[in-house]
Structures are given as C-alpha cells and as structure tokens.
ROTOR-870935 format. One record per residue: x, y, z of N, C-alpha, C in turn. Coordinates in pm, whole numbers, plus 50000, padded with zeros to 5 digits. Last residue first. Example, Ala and Ser with C-alpha at 12.3 -4.5 7.8 and 13.67 -1.06 7.14 Angstrom:
// ROTOR-870935
512854977550708513674989450714512905000350787;513194943150780512304955050780513204967050780;
//
This chain:
// ROTOR-870935
202119331662865201599323962751201879308962768;203309346763055201959341963087201389333162977;205659356462963205739346863075204379340963111;204839374462766205539362162727205579351862840;203659398762773202889387562829203559374162801;205329415762644204979418862782204299407062851;205339406462384206459402662471206189405762618;203219419462266203099405162297204169400762395;204469444362235203269443062318203099428562361;206569438862058206869443862193205679442762288;205009428761826205919420361904206249425862043;203549449561700202859439161777203789431561871;205329465261558204489471461661203879461061755;206509447061386207379455061473206579461461586;204239438761251204939429361337205859436661434;203579461161104202619456261203203289446661302;205839463160936205619473161040204659468061147;207659432260867206579442060845206359451360964;211319431160877209999425160901208919435960893;213919439760845212979442460736211599436360759;215489430761049215029444661058213989447960951;216149405460955215239406661069214679420861079;218009411660758216729405560721215709407360833;220059421460921219439430260821218089424760776;220759398461062220189409861134219489419461037;219739367860898220679378660926219969389960999;219329333460931218659346460938219699357060973;219899305660727220439314760827219749328260817;217879277560691218189290760637218729299560749;218839242860668218209254160735218649267260670;220319221660601218939221860550218129232760620;222729225960729222729225260583221339225260522;222119223360998222459236760946222339236960793;221909195561004220689203661013220929217960968;224559187560994223649183560886222379192060885;225399198461238225989203261113225109199560993;223819183061419223699197661412224209202761277;224879157861367223469160361338223199175361330;227469161661462227269158961319225819161461279;226959164061736227479175461661227249173661512;226149137761791225209148861811225659161161732;228529124361734227309120961660226289132261670;230219135861923230519137561780229299134461694;229059126662158229009140962127229339143761982;229719099462146228319103662139228219118262099;232549101562167231919094862054230469099162036;233039115362410233449121262283232759114762164;230859122562662231469111362591231769115862449;228829132462875230239135762851230909123462792;225549144362886226459133862840227849139462820;222589147863057223879154363029224879143262999;219279144762976220499137163007221699145262963;216259157663131217229156363023218409147963070;212999171963199214129163063228215059162563108;210459191563371211289187863256212359177863299;207459206863441208409196763489209129190963367;207029242263381206819228163350207829219363421;207749268363449206359264363462206089249563437;210529275063415209809278963536208439272363556;211699265663182212579268463296211819271063425;209529262763006210349251063043211189253563167;208549289262997207679278263037208489266063081;210609304662895210209306563033209399294563083;212819284662685211779294562710211389294662857;214069263362521214729275762566213669286562583;212839231862649212849242662551213579254762609;213709199662730213799213562776213859223362660;213909172762722212579178362697212559193562712;217049163662581215929161062669214659167762624;220519163962596219369160862512218209157562605;223489181162623222249177662692221189175262586;227069175462620225789178262554224639174862648;230559186362623229409178662670228139182962597;232709200462502232949191262614231789181762643;231939218462308233009208962273233249198462382;228359217662355229619224762333230709214262311;224859216662293226159209962291227269220162282;221469208862342222509219062354223849211662364;218099203162228219479198762254220399210862266;215259193162134215689201862244217079197162287;213309192561833214459188161912214819198262019;211459199561655210989198861793212109194461887;211009215861361212039209861446211609211061591;209059210361080209049215461217210119208261298;210559213660766209329211460841209419217960977;212819221460634212129209460586210819206660657;214139243460747213249245460633212409233360597;214939258961045214849245760980213769246160872;216789287761068215439282261071215379269660984;219429300061278218979292761159217529288361179;221589325261389220289318661405219859312661272;224419334461571223909329961441222639321661461;225189363561749224669349961757224089346261620;225919390761719226749380361661226309366061677;224269410961804225519408861878226289396461834;222049409661645222799422261648224169420361711;221019384861717221619386861585222509399161583;220049391461979221049380861958221769382761825;218159411161935219339414462016220449404061995;216329395261755216929408361731218219411061804;215079371261828216229371061739217029383961746;212789375861969214009373262047215259372661960;210929377261767211269389561838212569387861916;210709350261699211299359561603211719372561671;209369341761931210679336261896211409345561801;206959355661903207859358862015209269353761988;205989342561676206179357161672207129361561784;205819316761778206729319461667207019334461656;203769320461957205099317662011206159319761903;201699323961774202049334961865203429332961926;201639298861640201959311161568202379322561661;202929268361684202189278461760202569292261706;204439254961508203209248261551202339257661633;206049269861215205739268761358204539259761384;208689265661003207249263161010206879261261157;211269269761095210719279060996209199277960996;212379265161435211579261061318211299272661223;215909271061509214489271461544213669267361421;219179268361627218239264061523216819264361580;221979288661689220689283661739219819279961620;225419291661774224379290261672223119283961734;228479306061836227159303261895226109302961785;231689302461879230759301061767229399296661823;233319325662092232649312762077231709313161956;234529349662161235079341962050234459328462026;233249364562341234449357562390235049348562282;230999372462220232039382662234233339376862291;229549348562255229959353062121231109362862129;229179349362535229919338262473230409342162334;227599372062560228939371962619229789360862559;225279362462438226009373562377227439374162430;224489342962622224779339262483225619349962414;224079359162849225059348162854225459343862713;222029375562762223339381462788224419370762796;219929357462749220389364262627221809369562647;219739351763021220109341062928220599346962796;218949376463122220239371063164220689359463074;216409380363004217529389162968218879383163006;214869349862890215069360162990216319368262952;213479341062569214549341162668214429352562768;212209319262373211649330562448212499331962574;211979299662129213089307662180212519320262244;211079267062054210599279862106211779287162170;212409244761969211259249161890210749262861931;215949244161951214769246162035213599250361947;219359235961965218089234761892216949236461991;222589250361970221319248162040220209245761938;226089250062022224969248261930223719244562009;229069265262059227859262362135226709261762035;232679262062062231389263761996230259260362092;234889266562242235029267662096233689270162027;234109266962507235429272462472235599274562322;231569270362749231929267262610233239274162574;230809278962995232019270762989232389266562848;228439293362951229609300263006230899292362988;226669273362859227019284862774228329291162820;226539256763079226919251062949227369262162854;225529275363261226919270963275227419263963148;222929277663165223789289563169225259285463180;222039251463206222129256863071223049269063067;222089250963486222939241663410223119246763267;220129269963544221519272663581222489263363508;217879256263450218239269163391219699272463421;217969234563627218169232363483218529245363413;217519245763889218819240063851219009238263701;216149270764027215889264063899217189257963845;214599283164287215819275264262215579266764139;212269296164357213099302164251214409294764225;210909266064212211099280564203211309286664342;210299239264237211649243464277211839258564276;207839235664128207919234664273209289239064325;208309235763853207889248163919207919247564071;211329215663793209909218863784209549230863866;213679190863669213339203563733211839205763720;216569169763618215129172463614214859185163693;219109149063468218679161463534217179163163521;221519125363493220109126863459219599138863538;224789125963367223899130663472222479130463417;227359103063266226059109463245225489114763376;230179090563089229629096963210228329104263176;231689064262981230589072562931229849078063053;233809046963032233929060863073232879069763008;232929014163166233389023263061233359037563113;232198980763250232878993163288233249001163163;228948966763187230398967263163230978980863200;226538962763454226928968163324228448968663309;224198939263571225438946463596226018950463461;220568941363580221838937263520222998944963580;218278952063675218418937563690219738932363635;217878982163869218278974963747218498960163776;214978986064087216418986464062216758978863933;212408986964175212658990464034214148992264005;212258982664441211608972664355211968974764208;213179005164560214128994164541213558983064452;210959021564595211879024164484212789012264455;207889018164674209099010664707210069011864589;206249049764715206559037964635207809031164690;204009063364964205289062564895205469049264823;200399063764906201629065764981202869064264897;198209080764669198619069864756199939072964824;197589098364480197159101964616197559091264717;199969106564223199129097064295198759102264433;201719125164125200409124164061199429115564141;203959120464285203329133664287201899132864233;204589094264206204179096964345203449110364355;205339099663943204219090563970203679092864111;207559115563982206379121463920205149112663939;209279096264101208949108764170207659114764114;209489077563896208779073864019208429086064102;211039092263705209689087463674208899084763803;213399096063853212639107563805211209103563772;214209069263888213849077364005213019089463962;214759062663619213769055163697213279063363816;216809080363553215519081363483214419074263561;218779070263729218339084163739217009086363670;219129044563628218539046063762218069060463783;220539048363399219099045763385218399047163520;223199049663457222449062163460220949060163443;224259023763414223989028363551223099040663556;222649012763106223719013863203223279019763335;221699026562820221789013162878222949013662976;219659051562682220679047962781220569033162814;219009070462402218789057562467219969054762558;217639102462330218769094162373218249081062429;216389122162054216229114362176217519106962206;214699146861853215899139761897215619132562028;212889154161548213019153761693214269145761728;211119168861290212439164561337212499165261488;208819162861055208899165461200210229159861250;208319177860748209089167560819209219171660966;205189195660768206329190660693207019179560770;203389195860983204129207960947205369204260865;202069170360957201399182261010202069195060963;201639138760840202309151360809201489162960863;202269107861011201349117560951202129130360927;204599096561078203579087661022202409095560966;206759108461206206459111961066205529101861000;206819104361469207539094361389207309096661240;205249124961551206609124461604207469113861535;202719120461449203579130261381205019129661428;201499102361629202039097561501202959107461431;202559103261967201639108061863202299105561728;203929104762235203229093362176202139098362082;206859125562176205619122162243204969110362173;210339135062203209249127262143208049125762235;212609146962299211469155462270210229147962227;213789124062553213999133162441212749141362418;214809091362670214189104462688214529113162568;214929057762788214849067162677214319080562728;216789029762919215959041662935216019050562812;217358998163061217299006262939216369017962963;217138987663317218398986163243218498995363122;214708986763436215748994263504217078994163432;212878975063265213598966363360214708973563437;212839003563081212558989163069213478981563163;211389035263067212379026663133211939012163122;210929066362925210579052162914211719044162976;209749099262944210649089062998210079075262969;209419132462919209179120362840210209110062884;207839160263089208879149963077208439138762984;205999178763149206479178863011207559168262988;203429182863339204539173263335204949171663189;202569217463409202409204663340203639195863355;201099242463501202049234063574201949219663524;199059255163363200449258363330201429248263389;196709248763471196989242263343198409245463298;196129263063690197159252863707197389244863581;194619286363740195279284363610196409274063621;193169285663969194549290363981195329288963850;190749275463879190759288563945192159294263953;191429250163786191069260563690191159274363754;192309226663902192929239163942192619250463845;190939204163804191089205963949191519219963988;190929200363533189729206363592189909209663740;193309187263470193169201463438191979207963506;195239167463684193999168763607193599183463592;198199159863724197589173063738196329174563651;198589130963535199289141263612198499154263606;196999099763564196989113063502197709122963592;198039067063524197949078063620198009091263543;197569031563497197639044963439197449055463547;198698999463451198429009363554198619023363496;197178975063257198178985763257197788996163361;195228956263223196118954763338197228964963343;193348960263034194448951262997195428949263111;191788979363151191238965763140192308955563105;193469001463110193238996463246192708982063244;193289004362830194589001962895194398995863033;190549009262800191148997562736192478994162801;190309033562930189629021762985190229008962929;191669049862756192259047362887191599035362955;189859048262539191279045062520191919041462654;187479057562638187569043262605189019038962584;187929084562656187819076862780187989061862753;190419093062403189049091462453189059083962586;192789118162306192469104762355191049104562410;193269144262240193479134162136193359119762186;192799160562459192149163762332192189152062235;194299150662679192839150462684192179152962548;197069150962698196429138962644194939140662620;198019174262811198599169862685197869158362620;196579175363049196409185962949196899181162813;197559152963187196149153863152195899164163043;200369133763106199879146863147198449148763098;200769100263229200549109863120200059123163177;202239069163290201959082563343201809092163225;201909036463332201779046363224201329059563285;203539006863416203009019463467203029029763355;203398972563419203448984263331202788996063401;205058942263493204318953863546204498965663452;204648911163333205438923463342204558934763396;203238887963283203598891063420204448903363439;202268883863033203468876163069203938878963211;200278902463021199888888263025201058879363066;201908924662989201148923063113200718908463129;202808920462727203778919662837203068918062972;200438924662582201098911662578202058909862695;200028951462635199028941762680199608927562680;202318962562511202128963562655201128953262706;201918957262235203088951962305202838951562455;199508970862188199638956662153200788950162229;200198996762260199208989362339199308974462313;201969003162054202459002362191201498994462278;200239002861835201368993461838201898991861981;198519023861908197999010261885199108999861896;200269045461917199639041062041199049026962026;200949046561641201969044361743201359039061872;198419051161520199169038961490200259036061593;196309065661771196829064461636197619051661622;195659089962015195279077261956195739076861810;198279105862188197249106662084196929092662035;199689124262445199289110762403198149112262303;202269144162565201169143062469200939128262437;204069135062770203289147362784202059146762693;204609102562913204529111462797203719123862833;206219076063053205739089563085205779097862957;206439043063169206199051863054205649065163103;208139013763252207669026663302207579036363184;207908979663293208018990263193207399002863252;209518950463438208618962063441208918971563326;210538924063354210138927363490209148939063495;211148920163086210908908363169210318911763306;210998931562746210918934162890210568921462967;211028930262472211968921462542211908923162694;209288949662389208938935762358209828925862432;210718972562456209528968862533209178954162512;212638971862251213058970762391211898966762480;211038975562025211798963062038212278960962182;210009001362081209118989862068209868976662086;212359016962085211489016262203210619003762196;213239014361821214039008361929213229007162058;211209027961688211519014161650212289007061761;211449052961807210269044761836210479030261795;213849062361698213799059161841212579050661873;213229065761425214299056761466214159052561613;211219085261427210939071861374211949061761424;212469108961518211579101461604211299087261558;215979114161464214599114461416213739105361504;218429110561580218169123661520216749125161467;219499095661874218599094661760218279108661709;222319081162030221589093361994220739090861871;223069059962296222759060762153221919073262130;225389048662529224489059662492224319059862341;226049028762796226049028462649224989038562606;227929035263089226709036863010226989034962862;229679039763317229299026463268227969026863191;228619064763559229459060063448228929046363404;226919093663688226989079263663228019076463554;226459117563934227219114263814227319099063804;223209127864061224499120964068225139119063931;221689155264142221769147264019223119140264014;221509173864347220809161164361220799152364239;223039195964335221609198064315220819184964318;225569185664354225059193064469223569196064457;225769175464093225779166364208225179173264330;225829199163947224709189863929224629179964045;228279209864039227019217164060225829207564050;230079190863946229909192664091228609199964122;229829195563672229429182663727229199183663878;230919221263652229509219063617229009205863676;233579215363733232759224963807231269222863779;234659196563550234439192963690233469202363761;235469200563297234049197663316233669196163463;238179204163311237389214863249235889212863270;239149180263416239109191963503238239203163444;238849150163392238249160763309238069173463392;240149133363575240299131163431239899143263348;239409142763828240829141463794241069139963644;236629141163810237279154163835238749153563796;236259113363781235869122563674236579135963688;237189103864028237789099063904237499108763789;235379116264201236809119664207237549115364081;232959103364119233109117864113234589121864111;233519076564173233219080864035233429095864021;233849077864451234949073064366234749077664222;231359085564546232479094964553233649090764466;228329082264412229509073964437230719083264431;225459097664542226659098864460227749089264506;222209085264531223409086964614224639087364524;218989086864532220049090864438221289094464519;217069083364715217559071164650218629074164545;216249108164788217019100564888217589087564829;214599116564585215989120864582216859113064680;212109106864671212799100664559214269103964555;211609124664883211629110164908212379103064796;211549148664749212639146164842212749131264874;209129146564613210379146964537211569143464627;207389148464827207459135864753208729135164668;207939174864904208089163965001208209150464931;207269189164674208669188564716208919177364816;204469185964678205269180664567206719178864610;203819200064907203539185664902204349178964791;204629225464824205269219364941205039204264943;202869230064614204299228664585205039222264702;200479232664756200649221564663202119219164635;201019256064894200769243764969200959231564880;201239273864682202409271464766202229258564846;198629274564585199679269064501200919265564583;197219288664766197069274064773198129267264689;199499312364705198419309064797198349294164813;200859339764527201069326864594199919324564691;199189355364251199649355364389199839341364442;198069352363999199459356364012200039354964150;195399345063995196339337363915197809340963937;193799360764173193429347064138194599338964084;195129385164197194729377864317194409363364290;195349392363928196559389464005196219381464130;192649396363869193409386163797194669382263873;192139418164035191469405464062192199393963992;193759437363911193969433964052193349420364085;192729439063654194089434263673194359430063816;190179449963716190309437063648191689430963671;191199473763858190199464563911190359450663848;192849485563570192399487863707191219478763741;195009476163367193619471463384193189473263530;197569486363381196779488863259195309485263276;198569477963628198479492263599197559495163480;198389449963610197779456963723197579471763693;199899445063378198479441263384197769448963494;202439454363455201749460363340200259457363344;202969436463664202899450863692202149457963579;203099412263523202009414663616201879429363653;205419416763366204139413163304202979416263397;207399421463558207019432263467205659429363403;207579395863678207159407563756206659418663666;208519380463464207249377163528206709389163605;210989392763418209969392763313208589389863370;212429387363659212049401063622210949401563517;211099358363838211979364463738211519378563705;210359358664197210119355064057211079362563964;210469365864456211619358464405211479354864259;209389400064523209149385764503210399379164446;209589426964535210329419464637210119404364627;207909434464330209319438364323210159430164420;205429425064427206059418964309207549422064303;204949442064646205009427564665205729420664550;204849466464514205899464164614206079449264638;202559461664359203849464064293204999461764390;200599459164558200889447864469202249449364404;200699484964670200979473264753201339461164667;199939500564451201269502464510201659490264593;197329491164419198309489664311199729490764366;196149499564658196259485264629197299482664521;196269527364626196969521064738197189506164711;194639529664399196019534564396196839527864506;192209519664491192939512764385194389516864380;191489539364676191749525764723192569517864620;191049560564500192119561264599192499547664652;188829550264364190059553364290191249554064386;186909549164564187439536664511188729538864433;186449576164602186909567764712187579555064660;185599584264340186809589664402187349580664513;183609557464228184359569464192185569572164280;181889537164226182119543364356183119554964348;181879525963981180819535764007181009542664142;183759506263981184169519363930183129530063958;182379483764061183199490564159183629504464113;181149476263819180339479863936181159488164034;183359470263661182469481163621181609485763738;184429448563803185229460663786184359472463747;182459429163780182749434863912183509448063899;182759423863506181499429263558181719435963694;185359412963497185059425363424183799431863479;184959389863656185959399863693185649413263628;183059376363504182729380763639183679391663686;184579370963278183379379263267182969384763402;186529354063389186939366863332185749376263322;184879332463467185679339663566186049353563515;183909325163216182979329963319183709337463428;186289316563099185609328363044184599333963143;186739293663257187699304663260187059317463208;184479278563185184689282363325185659294063337;184979275262912183789282662955183949287363099;187299259262926187349272562863186179281162905;186269236063040187249243863115187339258063060;184579229062822184049231062957184989239563042;186389226062611185349236362603184799239462741;187869204262708188529217062681187509228362679;185849184662720186559188762842187229202262823;185169182962450184149187062548184809191762676;187559173262346187099186562306186069191762406;187529147762462188589157262496188189171362462;185339136662336185299138362482186369148062528;186299137062067185119144662106185089147162257;189719141761976188689133262034187539141662087;191049151361664190779154861803189629146261853;193489139861439192119139161486192039143061633;195499160661228195369150561332193959151161387;195759164660873195249168861003195259157261101;197049151560661197279165760684196889169660825;198989123360576197779128660636198039143060674;200509094360461200309108660440198969112760499;202709072360639201489075060565201339090160553;205659051760653204969064560662203639064460589;206449023460863206429030560735205479042360744;208589007361084207469016661072207539023460937;209398974661194209648985861105208388994261092;209468951561342209128963961410209458976161325;209748927161233210948935661229210738948761302;207198917161301208398909161319209638917861326;205268935961239205418931861379206688923761403;205398963261047205788949261043206098944661185;202878985060985203948981961080204188966961077;201719008660764201938994260783203108992460878;199199034060729200489029260779200539013960780;197509043360424197539038960563198919033760600;196749071060225197619059360243197699055860391;193509079960128194649082860215195449070060236;
//
C-alpha cells in the first residue's frame, strides 16, 4: 500500500491509496456495549408487551385509551408533521411496544431539562454578539433585495459583519493545507471543533503542529463529538493530546443518555479559529478521506470557507458556546478570545449562523434556507449528501421552479449510508415531477453542504435533512460578496459537468421492491 508523504516545509499533502478505514478496538467495544444496552431495552420492552397482552380485554381497552392520549399529545406537539406521523405509526402498529418506546424515546422529559441548561449557556454566548447598527443600515441601503433575510438573521442573534476576506475551497485537501499553515503561525490560541475524528495522517500532522504551539505558549482547545470520534480514535490518542497540554472536551458522551437515545443530539459543527483572526468551517472532518488521502467511495468532494476578518468573532463565539455546553465548569471569559488584529475596510458581508435541537421548535437555520429559496430570482443551486425533506421544504423548492427559477440539487451517486441513499432517492420523485433538476456526482462521494442563489451563498455543515434541521448542532457562513459567490457558482457548474442528471422517467423505472420499500422506510425518516 502506498503511504502518504507530507512535506513539513511546504505543508503539501500527497495522496495514498487505501480501501478501508481502520476502526479502533476501544471504540468498537464502546459501540458494542451501547448497542447491547439498547438491545436489552428493546428486548425488555417486547417481553413486557407479551406479558401485558395476556390480560386480554381489560388491557386492550386501556391500550386504546392510552393510544388516543398519545396521539392527541402528538397532534398538539410543536414537532414537525413528519416526526408526529412517525410516532403515531409506531404507536398504532406496535401495541404496548410502541407505547413504551414513545415513553422512553419520544416524549419530552429529562431531555427538556437538558435543553434548558443548554439554552442558558447559549444565551451567555449570544450576549457577546452585538449588532453594529451602522453596518446593518449601510447594508440595507446598498442591498435592498437582501435586507429582509439579513434582518431575520440579526433578529435571531446572528450579527452582520463586514471587513472580511473570504476564500472558498472546493476540495478538502486544499483547505487542510491552509489550516495547517494557519495553525503553524498561531501566536495566542487555537480553537478546534470536529464531528468525526480519526487517527491517521491528518491527525498526526495536526498533533505535531499543536504540540509545538503549546510548547510556544499557545492555548489549544479541542472539542469533539463523542459519537463521531469513538470508533476511530483510541484512549491513547486522547491521552497523548492531553499530555501535550492540549485541552480536550467530548461533546455529549454517548453512554450518558442511552435511555433517551441522546446519540441523536450530536455536535455536527466543524470550526477552527486561530488567534480570533482566521476561521474555517465547512463539511470537512479530521479524517484522511476528507483530504482524499485514502479512498473510501471514490473521490471525496467537500467544501469549506476560510474567513479572515470581523466575522471570525461569530465562529469564535459559536465554538465557545459549544465548549461551555460540553463542560461542567462555569462560564468562559469570552473577551479573552477577541481578535488580535484590526482588519481592512471592505464590503464582504457575512453572517455566522448556528442552530441545534435545544432551539426546537424555533429552527432559524431551516428558516434561513427557506428564505434563500423564496428570495431566489434567477437560480438556486444546492449540494447535499443527504436529501430527506419535510413537505414544506419540498413545496418551497417546487414553488421556486414554478416561479421560473432554475433549481438544481447535487447528491452523491456513491452513498456512504445505503438506507439514507434510498430515502434520498425517494425524495427525488415529487421534486423531479415538478421541474427541480437533480444531479448525482459520479466521481465519488460528495459531502459538500452549500446553497447559493444570485445574491448570496451559505457554506457550512448543514445537510438538507431532518437530522440537520432538528437533531444536530450545525453552523455555516452566509456570504454576500459577488467575487466569492462567483467562485462558488463556478464550482457548482463544474460539478454539474461531472454529474449525471436524473430524469423523472428514469426515477419511475426503479425496481418494484424499491418502490414498495421506500414508502415504508420514509415513515421512519425522522428517527434514522
């Protein structure tokens, strides 16, 4: 097998060939342990259901009353229609078992208390995000067509920043080269947040840089999602980081909330901040496939943005909010992480946006996406690895097409999750029938999460699915700058050229088993 070579002087990354990624033994043991606990819960639920069924008529009447009560509760809940329908189907289709499952995993309870604590810490961070009224008024006067969406983001706690240098990356290899060089030049602090962390060449190179910076007196905070990191990292990996003086923090340890299936409430954000002056976000994770150093599903295409300027403060605050949420300690001194530079004046306007399940049913990122669709005047292009949409999002896309907008969506031809690919394909139908153009990226797996119209773009961690809009903590950067947007649009056009367009007639020709299976699977789309 060809090994990677990284030139430490030029920070160039070269590719190696590999088919499979390595899973860590300790991580596998943790997954198996949690899996056994979940299976034991399910087995207990099924056993109880059989015992209770022996009580026959009396118990049947009780079940009917309980089912009605649960359905009434769901209908009046603030959750999305798809979520309600999924649980109603489970409760009606699985008497006793479905009721217990709903009591454990579907009903608000201790989860609400946790969300309240999360919101309290989030509010502390939001207090450091103050809108400069001069910038807002200047933007509104210059760009009236974009003013309404910008005002919405400001009212949701995402200030408008100017004076930014924005660089778009169309592939992960490019952004990691810049991340490493920026880290190597850090003087004060480095903040890192990844969903997936895997031991490999990228993590080795990053550790080499971070350990050196700690020796130079630079503070390093490394936040990672426990679910995303546990399979492909060992205890010794994290011990090595701590011994080097790197401060690490796991978000939402998976074993803590097995009873409530809290493995859904993940930190899917990816943020890197250097000295408060430079920031990165996008779809990338700290794993070799994201830079195409190993081959999993062909060419791995991802996108990211680099910010240098005032908007980096938004990324800094977002990181510190999640660090506070993950930590049991008190509040952080946010002012300690202010930028160390003054930036040249320019008109590159940005909003840093974020969201998460603690905000339900107020989901600002979902609403921002809907407004991006509604305000498109000429075209709307989207890339997403997973396309599992609520009815109102589908209708927004269809309405845009019927209003004369060129709406196109790129998804992977080669999936990383087969069941989600089946759901993604199922979502094609209504969209294709009504004129939305859908492409599948042929060269490998596209993990990019971007949306653009003629006025603005968002690049970040947000998939077009229920999980991103309701179950995960996400982030992104909204950009209003013609030069940057042209680069993003050009990447879309180039990607269309290496993708296959799917027609409605082709979609209708899918196998019979798939036509029968997809509607059933779709009932559980919000639970996957």
